C-alpha positions as CSV (number, residue, x, y, z in Angstrom):
1,M,121.4,141.6,88.9
2,P,117.8,142.4,90.1
3,A,117.4,145.4,92.3
4,G,117.5,144.6,96.2
5,L,118.9,141.5,95.4
6,R,121.9,141.0,97.6
7,V,124.8,138.3,96.8
8,M,126.6,136.7,100.0
9,I,130.0,138.0,100.9
10,H,132.4,135.3,101.9
11,V,134.7,136.4,104.3
12,L,137.9,134.9,105.8
13,L,138.9,136.8,108.9
14,V,142.2,136.1,110.5
15,R,142.1,137.2,113.8
16,G,144.4,139.9,115.7
17,T,144.2,143.2,117.5
18,G,140.9,144.9,116.5
19,S,139.3,141.8,115.2
20,E,136.1,142.2,118.1
21,T,135.6,145.0,116.7
22,V,135.1,143.8,113.2
23,V,133.4,140.7,114.5
24,A,130.6,143.2,116.6
25,Q,130.5,145.2,113.3
26,L,129.4,142.0,111.2
27,S,127.8,139.2,113.4
28,G,124.1,138.7,112.2
29,Q,124.6,140.2,108.9
30,I,123.0,137.5,106.5
31,E,124.9,138.7,103.6
32,V,128.0,137.8,105.0
33,E,129.5,134.4,106.0
34,M,132.5,135.0,108.0
35,V,134.9,132.3,108.7
36,P,137.2,133.1,111.5
37,S,141.4,131.8,110.9
38,P,143.6,131.9,114.0
39,S,146.7,133.1,112.2
40,I,148.1,134.1,108.6
41,S,149.9,130.9,108.0
42,A,146.6,128.7,108.6
43,A,144.5,131.5,106.6
44,R,146.8,131.1,103.8
45,L,146.2,127.2,103.6
46,Q,142.7,127.7,103.9
47,A,142.3,130.5,101.5
48,G,144.0,128.3,98.9
49,K,141.3,125.6,99.5
50,T,138.2,127.9,99.7
51,S,138.7,131.3,97.3
52,P,136.8,133.8,99.8
53,D,135.8,136.7,98.3
54,I,137.3,138.8,100.8
55,I,140.5,138.6,103.1
56,L,140.6,140.7,106.2
57,A,143.9,140.5,107.6
58,P,145.2,142.4,111.4
59,A,148.1,144.4,110.9
60,P,149.6,145.2,114.5
61,G,151.1,148.3,115.4
62,W,149.7,150.2,112.0
63,T,148.6,152.9,112.7
64,A,146.8,154.8,109.4
65,G,148.4,157.9,107.8
66,P,149.6,159.4,104.5
67,D,152.2,156.6,103.8
68,P,151.2,153.3,105.5
69,A,154.2,150.7,106.3
70,Y,152.3,147.6,105.8
71,P,153.4,144.1,107.0
72,V,156.2,142.5,104.9
73,E,154.3,138.9,105.5
74,L,151.2,140.8,104.3
75,I,152.6,142.3,101.2
76,A,153.8,138.9,100.3
77,W,150.6,137.2,100.5
78,H,149.0,140.1,98.6
79,Q,151.4,139.0,95.6
80,D,151.3,135.8,96.0
81,L,147.0,135.8,95.4
82,R,147.8,137.9,92.4
83,N,150.4,135.4,90.9
84,S,147.9,132.9,91.4
85,G,145.1,134.6,89.5
86,K,143.0,134.7,92.6
87,F,143.0,138.6,92.7
88,I,141.2,138.1,96.3
89,P,141.2,141.6,98.0
90,L,143.6,141.4,101.1
91,L,141.9,143.8,103.3
92,L,144.0,144.9,106.5
93,Y,141.9,145.9,109.9
94,S,143.2,147.6,113.0
95,G,141.0,149.1,115.5
96,G,141.3,151.2,118.7
97,K,139.0,153.9,120.4
98,D,139.3,156.1,117.1
99,G,137.6,153.8,115.4
100,L,138.4,150.8,113.3
101,F,140.5,151.6,109.7
102,I,140.0,149.7,106.8
103,A,142.6,149.8,104.2
104,D,143.2,147.5,100.8
105,I,146.9,147.0,100.3
106,S,146.6,147.9,97.0
107,G,146.1,151.1,98.3
108,G,143.0,153.0,99.5
109,M,142.0,153.7,103.3
110,I,138.5,154.0,104.8
111,G,137.6,155.0,108.4
112,I,135.1,153.6,110.3
113,G,133.1,154.7,113.0
114,N,133.1,152.1,116.2
115,E,129.2,152.2,116.3
116,P,128.3,148.8,116.4
117,S,124.4,149.2,116.0
118,D,125.6,150.9,112.3
119,P,127.3,148.2,110.5
120,R,126.3,149.4,107.0
121,S,129.6,151.4,106.3
122,L,131.5,148.5,106.9
123,I,129.5,146.1,104.6
124,T,129.4,148.8,102.3
125,V,133.5,148.6,101.7
126,L,133.4,145.0,101.7
127,R,131.0,144.9,99.0
128,Q,133.0,147.4,97.0
129,A,136.1,145.2,97.3
130,A,134.5,142.5,96.5
131,N,132.8,144.4,93.3
132,R,136.1,145.8,92.5
133,S,137.8,142.2,92.4
134,H,134.8,140.6,90.6
135,L,135.7,143.1,87.7
136,E,139.4,142.6,87.9
137,R,138.8,138.7,87.5
138,S,136.7,139.3,84.6
139,F,138.9,141.8,82.9
140,R,142.2,139.2,83.3
141,V,139.7,136.6,81.8
142,E,138.8,138.5,79.1
143,Y,142.6,139.8,78.5
144,D,144.1,136.1,78.6
145,L,141.2,134.9,76.7
146,L,142.2,137.8,73.9
147,A,145.7,137.2,74.6
148,Q,145.8,133.5,74.3
149,I,143.6,134.0,70.7
150,T,146.3,136.2,70.2
151,R,148.8,133.9,70.7
152,E,147.3,131.0,68.7
153,M,145.4,133.0,65.9
154,P,147.0,132.6,62.2
155,L,146.0,135.6,60.9
156,G,148.8,137.9,61.6
157,W,148.5,141.5,62.8
158,I,150.9,144.8,64.0
159,R,150.1,147.2,66.0
160,S,151.4,150.7,65.7
161,E,151.8,154.0,67.0
162,A,152.3,157.1,65.4
163,G,153.3,154.9,62.2
164,R,155.9,152.7,64.4
165,V,155.5,149.7,65.5
166,A,154.8,148.7,68.7
167,G,154.2,145.0,68.7
168,I,153.6,142.0,66.7
169,N,151.9,138.6,67.4
170,P,153.8,135.5,67.0
171,A,152.1,134.8,63.2
172,I,154.2,137.6,62.3
173,E,157.2,136.6,63.7
174,N,156.6,133.1,62.1
175,L,156.1,134.9,58.9
176,C,158.9,137.4,58.6
177,G,161.1,135.9,61.0
178,Y,161.4,138.9,63.4
179,Q,161.1,139.1,66.8
180,S,158.7,141.6,68.5
181,D,161.5,143.4,70.4
182,D,163.6,143.4,66.9
183,L,160.9,145.5,65.1
184,R,159.4,147.8,67.8
185,G,160.0,151.4,67.1
186,T,160.3,150.7,63.4
187,P,158.2,152.6,61.0
188,V,155.7,150.2,59.4
189,S,156.4,151.3,55.9
190,D,160.0,149.6,56.4
191,L,157.8,146.4,56.6
192,L,155.2,147.3,54.0
193,T,155.3,148.3,50.8
194,P,152.9,148.5,48.1
195,R,152.5,146.2,45.6
196,S,151.1,146.0,42.1
197,R,146.8,145.2,42.4
198,E,147.3,142.6,39.8
199,E,143.9,140.8,40.2
200,E,143.8,140.9,43.8
201,G,142.2,144.0,44.5
202,D,142.9,146.8,47.3
203,G,144.8,146.2,50.5
204,L,147.6,144.0,48.2
205,M,151.2,144.8,49.6
206,S,154.7,143.1,50.2
207,L,155.6,142.2,53.9
208,R,159.6,142.2,54.1
209,T,161.1,139.3,55.8
210,A,164.5,139.4,58.0
211,G,166.1,138.0,55.0
212,G,164.6,140.8,52.6
213,L,162.3,138.4,50.8
214,L,158.9,140.5,49.7
215,I,156.3,137.8,50.8
216,P,152.5,138.9,49.2
217,V,150.3,140.1,51.9
218,R,146.7,141.5,52.1
219,I,146.3,144.2,54.7
220,R,143.2,145.8,56.6
221,R,143.6,148.7,59.2
222,S,141.5,149.3,62.2
223,V,141.7,152.3,64.3
224,L,142.1,151.3,67.9
225,T,141.7,155.0,69.9
226,G,142.6,157.1,67.5
227,P,144.6,158.0,63.8
228,D,148.0,157.8,65.4
229,M,146.9,153.9,67.0
230,E,146.2,151.3,65.0
231,V,146.1,147.2,64.0
232,I,147.0,146.2,60.8
233,F,145.8,142.6,60.1
234,I,148.4,140.6,57.5
235,E,147.2,137.6,55.4
236,D,149.9,135.6,53.7
237,R,148.5,135.5,50.3
238,R,151.2,133.1,48.4
239,E,149.4,130.3,48.4
240,A,146.2,132.0,46.9
241,L,148.6,133.8,44.4
242,Q,150.3,130.6,43.4
243,L,146.6,128.8,42.9
244,A,145.4,131.4,40.7
245,A,148.7,131.3,38.8
246,E,148.5,127.8,38.3
247,V,144.8,128.1,37.7
248,R,145.7,130.3,34.6
249,E,148.6,128.2,33.6
250,T,146.0,125.2,33.1
251,E,143.2,127.2,31.5
252,R,146.1,128.2,28.9
253,S,147.7,124.6,28.9
254,C,143.5,123.3,28.3
255,R,143.0,126.3,25.8
256,E,146.4,125.3,23.8
257,K,145.1,121.3,23.8
258,L,141.2,122.0,23.2
259,W,142.9,124.5,19.9
260,L,145.3,121.4,18.8
261,S,142.9,118.4,19.4
262,E,140.7,117.0,16.3
263,T,138.0,117.1,19.2
264,L,135.6,119.4,17.9
265,V,135.1,122.4,20.6
266,F,133.3,125.5,20.8
267,K,131.2,127.6,23.3
268,M,128.3,130.2,22.9
269,N,126.1,132.5,24.7
270,P,122.9,132.6,25.8
271,D,121.7,134.2,22.4
272,G,123.8,131.9,20.1
273,I,126.7,133.7,19.7
274,I,129.7,131.6,19.1
275,T,132.4,133.1,21.8
276,F,135.1,130.1,20.8
277,A,136.0,127.6,18.5
278,N,138.7,125.3,18.8
279,G,141.2,125.0,15.3
280,A,139.1,121.4,14.9
281,M,136.2,123.1,14.6
282,L,137.3,125.7,12.5
283,R,139.2,123.2,10.0
284,T,136.0,120.6,10.0
285,F,133.5,123.7,8.8
286,G,135.9,125.2,6.8
287,Y,136.5,128.9,8.7
288,A,139.7,128.2,9.5
289,G,140.7,131.7,7.4
290,T,138.2,133.7,9.2
291,G,137.0,132.1,12.3
292,L,133.5,131.5,14.3
293,T,133.9,134.1,17.1
294,G,131.0,136.6,17.1
295,H,129.1,134.5,14.2
296,H,125.6,133.4,14.8
297,I,125.2,129.2,15.8
298,S,122.6,129.3,12.8
299,L,125.6,129.7,10.3
300,L,126.4,126.5,10.8
301,L,122.6,125.1,10.7
302,P,120.8,123.6,8.0
303,P,118.0,126.5,6.2
304,G,115.0,126.8,8.4
305,V,116.4,125.3,11.8
306,G,116.1,127.7,14.5
307,M,113.8,129.9,12.1
308,E,110.6,130.1,14.8
309,G,112.7,130.6,17.6
310,S,116.5,130.0,18.8
311,P,118.6,127.0,17.7
312,V,120.0,127.3,21.4
313,P,117.4,125.1,22.6
314,L,118.8,122.2,20.2
315,F,121.8,122.3,22.1
316,L,120.2,122.2,25.3
317,G,118.3,119.6,24.7
318,V,121.6,117.5,24.2
319,A,122.8,119.2,27.6
320,D,119.5,117.6,29.6
321,E,119.9,114.0,27.9
322,S,121.1,111.8,30.3
323,A,120.3,108.5,28.5
324,P,123.4,106.1,28.1
325,T,122.4,104.7,24.8
326,S,122.1,108.0,23.3
327,I,123.8,110.3,20.6
328,H,123.1,113.4,19.8
329,I,123.7,113.6,15.8
330,M,123.0,117.0,14.6
331,E,123.1,118.1,10.5
332,H,125.8,121.0,9.6
333,L,126.3,123.2,6.5
334,H,130.1,123.4,5.5
335,N,131.2,126.7,4.4
336,D,131.6,125.1,0.9
337,G,127.2,124.3,1.1
338,G,128.0,120.6,2.1
339,K,126.9,118.7,4.7
340,I,128.4,117.9,7.8
341,Y,126.8,115.2,10.5
342,V,128.4,116.3,14.2
343,A,127.9,114.2,17.6
344,W,127.5,116.6,20.3
345,T,127.7,116.4,24.0
346,A,126.9,119.7,25.7
347,Q,127.5,121.4,29.0
348,A,124.9,124.3,30.2
349,F,126.7,126.9,33.0
350,F,124.2,128.7,35.0
351,S,124.4,131.8,37.4
352,P,124.0,131.7,40.7
353,A,120.2,132.9,40.1
354,G,119.7,130.3,37.3
355,D,120.0,132.1,34.4
356,L,122.1,130.4,31.7
357,N,125.4,132.1,31.1
358,G,126.1,129.8,28.4
359,I,126.5,126.5,26.6
360,L,130.1,124.4,25.9
361,C,130.0,121.8,22.8
362,V,132.2,118.8,22.2
363,G,131.8,116.9,19.2
364,T,133.0,114.1,16.8
365,D,132.6,114.9,13.2
366,M,130.8,111.3,12.1
367,T,130.6,112.9,9.0
368,E,131.9,110.4,5.8
369,Q,131.7,110.7,2.1
370,T,129.2,108.4,-0.4
371,A,130.2,107.2,-3.7
372,E,127.9,110.3,-4.9
373,G,130.5,112.9,-3.1
374,E,127.9,113.9,-0.8
375,G,128.4,114.0,2.9
376,Q,126.6,111.3,5.0
377,I,126.5,110.2,8.9
378,S,129.4,107.6,9.7
379,T,128.0,104.5,11.8
380,R,131.2,102.7,11.9
381,V,132.1,103.3,15.3
382,W,128.6,101.5,16.6
383,R,126.7,100.2,13.5
384,D,129.0,96.6,13.8
385,R,127.4,96.0,17.6
386,V,124.1,96.5,16.8
387,L,124.0,94.0,13.4
388,E,125.8,91.6,14.9
389,N,123.8,88.5,14.2
390,T,121.7,89.7,11.8
391,D,121.4,89.4,8.0
392,I,121.8,92.9,7.3
393,I,124.5,94.9,5.1
394,P,126.0,97.7,6.4
395,A,125.1,99.8,4.0
396,V,121.9,99.3,3.9
397,F,121.5,99.7,7.5
398,D,123.2,103.0,6.4
399,A,120.9,104.3,4.0
400,I,117.4,103.8,5.9
401,L,119.1,105.6,8.8
402,Q,120.1,108.4,6.7
403,V,116.4,108.4,5.3
404,C,115.4,108.7,8.6
405,M,117.6,111.4,9.5
406,E,116.4,113.5,7.2
407,I,112.5,112.8,7.8
408,A,113.2,113.5,10.9
409,R,114.4,116.9,10.1
410,E,112.7,118.0,7.5
411,G,109.0,116.2,7.6
412,R,106.9,116.1,4.9
413,E,104.9,119.4,3.2
414,G,106.2,121.3,6.3
415,K,104.9,119.3,9.0
416,P,106.6,116.7,11.5
417,V,106.2,112.7,10.0
418,G,107.0,109.5,12.1
419,T,107.4,106.5,10.8
420,A,109.1,102.8,11.3
421,F,111.6,100.2,9.1
422,L,112.2,96.9,9.8
423,I,115.6,96.0,8.6
424,G,116.7,92.3,7.8
425,D,114.7,89.0,8.8
426,R,112.3,89.4,6.2
427,D,110.1,86.4,6.6
428,A,109.6,86.7,10.2
429,V,108.6,90.3,9.5
430,M,106.5,89.5,7.1
431,D,104.9,86.5,9.0
432,R,104.1,88.7,11.9
433,S,102.5,91.9,10.2
434,R,99.7,92.6,7.7
435,Q,98.8,95.1,5.2
436,L,97.1,98.0,6.5
437,I,96.3,99.4,2.3
438,L,97.5,98.0,-0.6
439,N,101.5,97.2,-0.7
440,P,102.8,100.0,-3.0
441,F,105.9,98.1,-4.0
442,F,104.1,94.8,-4.9
443,G,105.1,93.9,-8.4
444,H,107.8,96.6,-9.4
445,P,111.1,95.1,-10.6
446,P,114.0,94.8,-8.0
447,E,116.2,97.2,-8.9
448,M,113.2,99.7,-8.7
449,R,113.0,98.8,-4.8
450,I,116.9,98.7,-3.7
451,V,117.3,101.3,-0.7
452,T,120.8,102.5,-1.3
453,R,119.6,104.0,-4.5
454,K,119.5,107.2,-4.0
455,D,116.3,108.3,-6.2
456,V,114.6,105.5,-4.1
457,R,115.4,106.9,-0.8
458,E,113.9,110.0,-2.2
459,M,110.7,108.2,-2.9
460,L,110.5,106.5,0.9
461,K,110.1,110.3,2.0
462,E,106.7,110.1,0.4
463,Y,105.5,107.2,1.3
464,A,106.3,107.7,5.3
465,L,103.2,109.7,5.0
466,L,101.6,106.5,5.4
467,D,100.5,104.7,8.4
468,G,102.4,101.7,9.2
469,A,105.9,100.7,8.4
470,F,108.3,99.7,6.0
471,V,109.9,96.0,5.8
472,V,113.3,96.0,4.0
473,S,115.2,92.6,3.8
474,G,118.7,92.7,4.4
475,D,120.7,93.1,1.0
476,G,118.2,96.5,0.6
477,M,115.2,95.1,-1.1
478,L,112.3,97.0,-0.1
479,E,109.2,94.2,0.7
480,A,106.4,96.1,1.5
481,A,105.5,100.0,3.1
482,G,101.9,100.5,5.7
483,R,102.5,97.2,7.4
484,Y,100.7,97.2,10.9
485,I,103.1,94.6,13.6
486,T,100.3,91.9,14.9
487,V,102.6,91.0,17.8
488,D,102.2,91.7,21.8
489,D,103.8,94.5,22.6
490,T,103.3,94.0,26.4
491,F,106.7,93.2,27.3
492,A,108.5,95.9,25.1
493,S,111.4,97.1,27.6
494,L,111.1,101.2,26.6
495,P,111.3,104.4,28.8
496,K,108.0,105.9,29.9
497,G,106.7,108.5,27.3
498,M,106.9,106.0,24.2
499,G,104.4,105.7,21.6
500,T,102.7,102.4,19.8
501,R,105.1,102.8,16.8
502,H,108.0,102.5,19.2
503,S,106.1,99.7,21.7
504,S,105.0,97.6,18.4
505,T,108.6,97.9,17.0
506,A,110.3,96.6,19.7
507,A,108.2,93.9,20.2
508,I,108.7,92.3,17.1
509,T,112.8,93.2,17.2
510,R,112.3,91.1,20.5
511,I,111.1,87.8,18.8
512,T,112.9,88.3,15.3
513,R,116.1,89.2,14.5
514,T,114.9,92.3,12.6
515,I,116.7,96.2,13.7
516,G,114.3,98.8,14.1
517,I,114.4,102.3,13.3
518,V,111.6,104.4,14.1
519,V,111.3,108.1,13.4
520,S,109.6,110.0,16.7
521,E,107.0,112.2,15.2
522,S,107.0,114.6,18.3
523,G,110.3,115.7,19.0
524,G,112.2,114.3,15.4
525,R,114.6,112.0,17.2
526,V,115.4,108.7,15.4
527,S,115.6,105.4,17.6
528,V,117.7,102.4,16.6
529,I,115.7,99.2,18.6
530,R,117.0,95.7,18.8
531,E,115.6,93.0,20.8
532,G,112.9,95.0,22.3
533,K,115.5,97.6,23.4
534,I,116.6,101.1,22.5
535,V,120.1,101.1,21.5
536,K,120.6,104.2,20.3
537,V,119.3,107.6,20.0
538,I,120.3,110.2,17.2
539,G,118.2,113.2,17.3
């Protein structure tokens, strides 16, 4: 309140002996609003409606003394006011020739002179009484609020004095089955006993219930006015410990399932060190006897992969890929030196600060053995849908795809190479394309142009440096290399960022029954295109 500003005091004055003196003292004072009442019974009704700041009531026959006898009727009224929670000061007055006496029925007495020209002393008494009432009411409101919070709060507490229970809240009563009176004076150490920390950290203890059970709880101590008085806050940890146990059990169960699963699963840290590999992973790569934990991922990659940097980004690229048509088949090395092809999906894990913590990779072995006993990519899972309604033999498609994968990985003469193959519907493709250079396969006998032969596939890698596309018939005959596609590629349905090689291949597959396989020079991915759309991406 700003200095000098006075708040109006509302006084309910019960008339009686000496009231003329009170009226004379307070009349004309702008900071006092006085409402008279003819009797105590009428004043009680009025106080219930208006809630004045102060009640002044006469005490007939009362005289000041060390142990004044207050009227029983006024004592009962005062008690009713307090029970109702209004805390209105009830002041008694008695006037005579010796002056005006004011007494608070709760205790305390002040003598006030009769001189009406100096009313400040009476106003001071009234204001002090009103201020005490406001403070008491404020304390009572705060106390009631704290008491309600204490009753309703789910967190339990024990108030202790000198190590013994002085009180508990309802949450503790519900938790342990005791009533507050049952525990009063009981040593706190009888209720709270030490417990192993396990993985919970400091403050984990056991609370003993009325039935003798031990409940895991976490406590926090708060000292009140001294070392012998404190409040111990208690948190029930049963649900948290149960959830933690279930999580641990789930982790163990998942680890067992991952270990027994035929799906390949491994995890590596940002430096490429393998931190976990399940049984299928070890069996597939030939490390069942020795394990892979602690080895670098480069152990499983072909020579040269990741030599210019960490191979980890290869798997991060798998994790970042979101195209639903994409499968990421990577070439790997078996422990005996053979080739393994695995289709991977990956999930990268980051810290709250955005730093890479590790990569979890889940894969399917896509390797099958050729007639020569070598490993190559198996396409049986998705190949039939791609080749449907074409004249392409599956072995021809697999042979060209294998060549494309090798070109994408190896390049030529140390440099990345991009190329395209058009397989099937030979006549339609030849009619819609022309030679950029002399056809290197023209005039050669058929047996020298079958793409399923290993030596022919090696030759294709050399011709991949030529501009233009390869044309292969559905039965595997190499018809031409260096073909320029003359179809308008305006309506090709490709993602943004694809180059001319992809768009022209997509355009010709849109109007023919050919299947296009394109090796991207940048990135080394292999795209399978049908009916103008990319249906698979292998990288």
